[in-house]
C-alpha positions as CSV (number, residue, x, y, z in Angstrom):
1,X,25.3,76.9,1.2
2,X,29.0,78.0,0.5
3,X,27.9,81.5,0.0
4,X,25.9,81.6,3.2
5,X,29.0,80.4,5.3
6,X,31.3,83.0,3.8
7,X,28.6,85.9,4.5
8,X,28.5,84.7,8.0
9,X,32.3,84.6,8.5
10,X,32.6,87.9,6.9
11,X,29.9,89.3,9.0
12,X,31.3,88.1,12.2
13,X,35.1,89.2,11.1
14,X,33.4,92.7,10.3
15,X,31.7,93.0,13.7
16,X,34.7,91.8,15.5
17,X,36.8,94.5,13.9
18,X,34.2,97.2,14.5
19,X,34.4,96.5,18.2
20,X,38.2,96.3,18.3
21,X,38.1,99.8,16.5
22,X,35.7,101.6,18.8
23,X,37.8,100.4,21.8
24,X,41.1,101.8,20.7
25,X,42.3,105.3,20.8
26,X,42.8,107.2,17.5
27,X,46.8,107.4,16.7
28,X,46.1,111.4,16.3
29,X,45.2,113.5,19.1
30,X,42.0,115.5,19.0
31,X,42.4,118.8,17.5
32,X,45.7,117.9,15.8
33,X,46.3,120.2,12.6
34,X,47.0,118.1,9.4
35,X,50.0,118.7,7.4
36,X,48.5,117.8,4.2
37,X,45.5,116.2,2.5
38,X,45.1,113.2,0.2
39,X,42.7,112.1,-2.2
40,X,43.0,108.6,-3.8
41,X,41.0,106.1,-6.0
42,X,41.6,102.6,-7.2
43,X,40.1,99.1,-6.8
44,X,40.7,95.7,-5.2
45,X,40.2,92.2,-6.4
46,X,40.4,89.1,-4.3
47,X,39.9,85.3,-3.6
48,X,41.6,84.7,-0.5
49,X,44.8,86.5,-1.4
50,X,44.1,89.9,-3.2
51,X,45.6,93.0,-4.7
52,X,44.9,96.6,-4.1
53,X,46.0,99.4,-6.7
54,X,45.4,103.0,-7.2
55,X,46.6,106.5,-7.3
56,X,46.1,109.7,-5.5
57,X,47.4,113.3,-4.8
58,X,48.9,114.8,-1.5
59,X,48.2,118.3,-0.9
60,X,51.0,119.4,1.4
61,X,49.9,122.3,3.0
62,X,53.4,123.9,3.8
63,X,54.1,124.8,0.2
64,X,50.7,124.4,-1.0
65,X,51.8,122.4,-3.8
66,X,50.1,118.9,-5.0
67,X,52.0,115.6,-5.4
68,X,50.9,112.4,-7.4
69,X,51.5,109.3,-5.7
70,X,50.6,105.5,-6.6
71,X,49.5,102.9,-3.8
72,X,49.7,98.9,-4.0
73,X,49.1,96.4,-1.9
74,X,48.3,92.8,-0.7
75,X,45.5,91.5,1.2
76,X,44.7,87.9,2.7
77,X,41.6,86.4,3.7
78,X,39.5,88.6,1.3
79,X,36.9,87.8,-1.2
80,X,35.5,90.1,-4.0
81,X,35.9,93.0,-5.8
82,X,35.5,96.6,-4.8
83,X,36.2,100.0,-6.1
84,X,38.1,102.5,-3.7
85,X,37.4,106.3,-3.3
86,X,38.7,108.1,-0.3
87,X,40.0,111.2,1.1
88,X,41.8,112.4,4.1
89,X,44.0,114.0,6.3
90,X,48.0,113.6,6.7
91,X,49.7,114.2,10.0
92,X,53.4,114.1,11.0
93,X,54.5,115.1,7.4
94,X,57.8,117.1,7.5
95,X,58.2,116.9,3.7
96,X,56.1,115.4,0.7
97,X,58.9,112.6,0.3
98,X,57.7,111.3,3.9
99,X,54.4,110.2,2.2
100,X,56.7,107.3,0.7
101,X,56.6,104.2,2.6
102,X,54.5,101.2,3.7
103,X,51.5,101.7,5.6
104,X,49.9,99.4,8.1
105,X,46.3,99.7,10.0
106,X,47.1,101.4,13.4
107,X,43.9,100.6,14.6
108,X,42.4,96.9,14.7
109,X,40.2,97.5,11.7
110,X,37.7,100.0,10.2
111,X,34.8,102.1,11.6
112,X,31.8,101.9,9.6
113,X,29.2,105.0,9.7
114,X,26.3,105.9,7.5
115,X,27.7,103.8,4.6
116,X,31.2,105.1,5.0
117,X,34.4,104.3,7.1
118,X,37.4,105.8,8.6
119,X,40.9,104.1,8.8
120,X,44.1,105.1,10.3
121,X,47.2,104.1,8.5
122,X,50.8,104.5,9.8
123,X,54.2,104.5,7.5
124,X,57.6,103.4,9.2
125,X,58.4,107.5,9.1
126,X,55.5,107.9,11.7
127,X,53.2,109.9,9.1
128,X,49.7,108.8,9.9
129,X,46.9,109.1,7.2
130,X,43.2,109.1,8.5
131,X,41.3,108.1,5.3
132,X,37.5,108.5,5.0
133,X,35.4,106.6,2.5
134,X,32.0,106.7,1.4
135,X,32.1,104.0,-1.4
136,X,33.0,100.4,-1.3
137,X,34.9,100.6,2.1
138,X,38.6,100.8,2.9
139,X,39.5,97.1,2.1
140,X,43.0,97.6,2.1
141,X,43.5,98.3,5.9
142,X,42.8,94.7,6.6
143,X,46.1,93.8,4.6
144,X,48.5,91.8,6.6
145,X,51.3,93.4,4.5
146,X,49.9,97.0,4.5
147,X,49.7,99.3,1.6
148,X,52.8,100.9,-0.3
149,X,52.6,104.3,-1.2
150,X,55.0,105.6,-3.6
151,X,55.5,109.4,-4.6
152,X,55.7,110.2,-8.5
153,X,57.8,112.6,-10.0
154,X,56.1,115.8,-10.8
């Protein structure tokens, strides 16, 4: 019975977020050219309060170099464990160092399509990351405190 209630609450919550995400405009103009690209992988585990961790690579188009980074975050009202594998475009990036920061979801949730999802994340420097995931969803975009990205020394 407990699992059934959790399942119903999770379904309702996901449905509400999907409707809210559809009604809000993306934070990046249609046709905008990305300043870079990211690839990341990691995981999350939670029972009420959870933790997300991982690592990734930023490809900065201007100098055509790759920069490693790590990510971490805390989520609330989450249950379960998931692997995270995502890639995406980075906008409003003037230097690789701008990727550092605390990111929060720009839209009200994630958009689910054919087994994958899209999330827009934005940091305090105005950098926007549009992440695409084909496996496990983008659980960390539901985080109350967001996600922290830290550029690593090359």
